C-alpha positions in Angstrom: 93.8 107.8 129.7 97.5 107.5 130.6 98.9 104.2 129.4 102.3 102.9 130.6 104.0 100.6 128.1 107.1 98.4 128.5 108.5 97.3 125.2 110.5 94.1 125.5 113.2 93.1 123.0 115.3 96.2 123.1 118.1 96.6 121.8 116.7 94.7 118.8 115.7 96.7 115.8 112.0 95.8 116.1 111.9 96.6 119.8 113.5 100.0 119.2 111.1 100.8 116.4 108.1 99.8 118.5 109.3 101.9 121.4 109.9 104.9 119.2 106.4 104.6 117.7 104.7 104.1 121.1 106.4 107.4 122.3 105.5 109.3 119.1 101.9 108.3 119.5 101.7 109.6 123.0 102.0 106.5 125.1 104.2 106.6 128.2 107.3 104.5 127.6 108.5 102.8 130.7 112.4 103.0 131.1 112.8 99.2 131.3 112.9 96.4 128.8 113.2 92.6 129.1 116.1 91.3 127.1 118.2 88.2 126.6 120.8 86.9 129.0 123.5 87.2 126.3 122.9 90.9 125.7 126.0 92.8 126.7 124.5 96.3 127.1 123.0 97.3 130.4 121.0 100.3 129.0 120.1 101.8 125.7 118.8 105.2 124.7 115.5 105.0 122.7 113.1 107.9 121.9 115.2 110.2 124.0 114.8 108.0 127.1 117.4 105.7 128.8 116.0 102.2 128.9 117.5 99.8 131.5 117.7 96.2 130.2 116.5 93.4 132.4 117.8 89.9 131.8 116.0 86.7 132.9 118.4 86.6 135.9 117.5 90.1 137.1 113.9 90.7 136.1 112.2 89.0 139.1 113.9 91.3 141.5 112.9 94.4 139.6 109.3 93.7 138.4 107.4 94.4 141.6 108.9 97.8 141.9 108.2 98.6 138.2 104.6 97.5 138.6 104.2 99.7 141.7 105.7 102.8 139.9 103.8 102.2 136.7 100.3 101.0 137.5 98.3 99.5 134.7 101.5 98.6 132.8 101.1 96.8 129.5 104.0 94.8 128.0 104.7 94.6 124.3 106.9 91.6 123.4 109.3 91.7 120.4 112.0 89.4 121.8 113.2 86.1 120.4 111.2 83.0 119.4 112.9 81.0 122.1 111.7 83.3 124.8 108.0 83.4 123.8 106.6 80.9 126.3 108.9 81.8 129.1 108.0 85.5 128.8 104.3 84.8 128.5 104.4 82.8 131.7 106.2 85.7 133.4 103.5 88.1 132.3 100.7 85.8 133.5 102.5 85.1 136.8 102.7 88.8 137.5 99.3 89.6 136.0 100.8 91.9 133.3 98.6 92.4 130.2 100.7 92.0 127.1 100.8 92.2 123.3 102.8 89.3 121.8 104.4 90.4 118.6 107.1 87.9 118.7 106.6 84.9 116.4 107.6 81.3 117.1 107.6 79.4 120.3 105.0 76.8 121.2 101.9 78.6 120.0 99.4 75.9 121.3 101.0 76.1 124.8 100.9 79.9 124.6 97.2 80.0 123.7 96.4 77.5 126.4 98.2 79.5 129.0 96.3 82.7 128.3 93.0 81.0 127.8 93.2 79.0 131.1 94.2 82.2 132.9 91.7 84.4 131.0 94.7 86.7 130.8 94.3 90.1 129.0 96.5 89.9 125.9 96.7 90.4 122.2 98.5 87.6 120.4 99.0 87.5 116.6 101.6 86.3 114.1 101.3 89.7 112.4 100.5 93.2 113.6 99.9 94.9 110.3 96.3 95.9 109.6 96.3 95.2 105.9 97.9 91.8 106.3 95.5 90.9 109.1 92.7 91.7 106.6 94.4 89.5 104.0 94.5 86.6 106.5 90.8 87.2 107.2 90.1 87.0 103.4 91.9 83.7 103.0 90.2 82.3 106.1 86.8 83.4 104.7 87.7 81.6 101.4 88.5 78.5 103.4 85.3 78.6 105.4 82.9 79.5 102.6 84.4 77.8 99.6 86.6 75.0 100.9 86.6 73.1 97.6 87.4 76.0 95.4 91.0 74.9 94.8 90.4 71.1 94.9 93.2 69.3 93.0 95.5 72.3 93.0 99.1 72.3 94.4 100.3 74.8 97.0 103.7 76.3 97.3 104.8 79.0 99.8 108.0 81.0 99.9 108.9 83.7 102.4 111.8 86.1 102.6 112.9 88.0 105.8 116.1 89.6 106.9 118.8 87.1 107.4 118.7 87.5 111.2 115.2 86.2 111.5 115.5 82.9 113.4 112.2 81.2 112.6 109.6 80.6 109.8 107.2 83.4 109.3 104.3 83.2 111.7 102.1 84.9 109.1 102.9 82.3 106.5 102.1 79.5 109.0 98.7 81.2 109.8 97.8 81.5 106.1 98.9 77.9 105.4 96.6 76.8 108.2 93.7 78.4 106.3 94.8 76.6 103.1 94.9 73.3 104.9 91.2 73.8 105.6 90.7 73.7 101.8 92.2 70.3 101.8 95.8 71.1 100.9 98.2 68.5 102.3 100.9 71.0 103.2 103.0 71.1 106.3 104.7 74.2 107.8 108.1 72.5 107.1 107.3 72.9 103.4 107.4 76.7 103.6 110.5 77.8 101.8 112.7 80.3 103.7 114.9 82.7 101.7 117.6 84.2 103.9 120.4 84.6 101.4 120.6 88.3 100.5 121.7 87.9 96.8 118.8 85.5 96.3 116.4 87.8 98.1 117.3 90.6 95.6 117.4 88.4 92.5 114.5 86.1 93.1 112.2 87.8 95.5 113.0 91.4 94.2 113.7 92.8 97.7 115.2 96.3 97.3 118.8 96.4 98.6 117.9 99.1 101.1 115.3 96.8 102.7 117.5 93.7 103.1 117.9 94.4 106.9 114.2 94.6 107.5 111.5 93.2 105.2 108.8 90.5 104.9 108.0 89.2 101.4 105.5 86.3 101.1 104.3 84.5 98.0 101.5 81.8 98.0 101.2 80.0 94.7 98.3 77.7 93.6 98.6 75.6 90.5 96.2 73.3 88.8 97.2 69.6 88.4 98.0 70.0 84.7 99.8 73.3 85.2 97.5 75.3 83.0 96.1 77.6 85.7 98.2 79.6 88.2 97.0 81.8 91.1 99.4 83.8 93.2 98.9 85.8 96.4 101.6 88.2 97.6 102.1 90.6 100.5 105.5 92.3 100.5 106.6 94.7 103.2 109.8 96.8 103.4 110.8 98.1 106.8 109.1 97.6 110.2 107.0 100.6 110.7 103.7 98.9 109.7 104.1 96.4 112.5 105.0 99.0 115.1 101.9 101.1 114.2 99.7 98.0 114.6 101.3 97.2 117.9 100.3 100.6 119.2 96.7 99.9 118.0 96.8 96.6 119.9 97.9 98.4 123.1 95.2 101.0 122.8 92.6 98.3 122.1 93.7 96.2 125.1 93.8 99.1 127.4 90.2 99.9 126.4 89.1 96.3 127.0 90.7 96.3 130.4 89.0 99.5 131.4 85.7 98.0 130.3 86.3 94.9 132.4 86.0 92.9 129.3 89.7 91.7 129.2 90.5 88.3 127.9 92.8 86.9 125.2 92.3 88.6 121.9 94.0 88.6 118.5 94.6 91.2 115.8 91.4 90.3 114.0 89.5 91.4 117.1 91.4 94.7 117.0 90.6 95.1 113.3 86.9 94.4 113.8 86.8 96.9 116.6 87.7 99.7 114.1 90.5 100.8 116.5 93.4 100.3 114.0 94.6 103.5 112.4 
């Protein structure tokens, strides 16, 4: 099955990594990418292909021709948190299936949009298989044993490259599960570490991973401080997310072919056994 993919968010590092991974795994990379209005470049070479960059002011004039030339196109979004809802509306309006890897935006509005339209999509705060499994584990704990940590205090700290504009979507998702256990903990209480010396000294981020990493620590302490539990997932680089994004595209393409397309998440992809 020939699958055409348009990776949006180039020339960002994540967008380029995803595009290179898509190409390496045999998907057909479309030579266009949605980008921000402030991006100066008009085209970028990625995976040996010249990618034309389409800004919000130019994309409407170009999209019909792209969809005609590349039937069955699937978009993969790694743009900016501020563009999440506008981009999703663009995909729905033009009936383009999409994988939303970008975090941030109004997630409730995003979910309502795709649910109301029954739009084929995969939306998740994290595309990494092992971290998706970790999220499922915490959600299982919250569902099956909601009082297991009654009386405990929760603290959450996350470190990402200094250019990350928003709070980790993964941390927010895991915190939502902890709230089901009775923790009075708001997303605003998640501590963000973006200072590089602190990332190395406190979070133990390797210096060569400062420009691309995701370190998370969830701490649970008993009221008297005598018991401490700690969950961590630390990722250096971006490759794990790019590979998961390919898995999401392959899963979504299969669902579309089966006429079973609707909004999905990465737990659906994980359960399907399609993630490599």
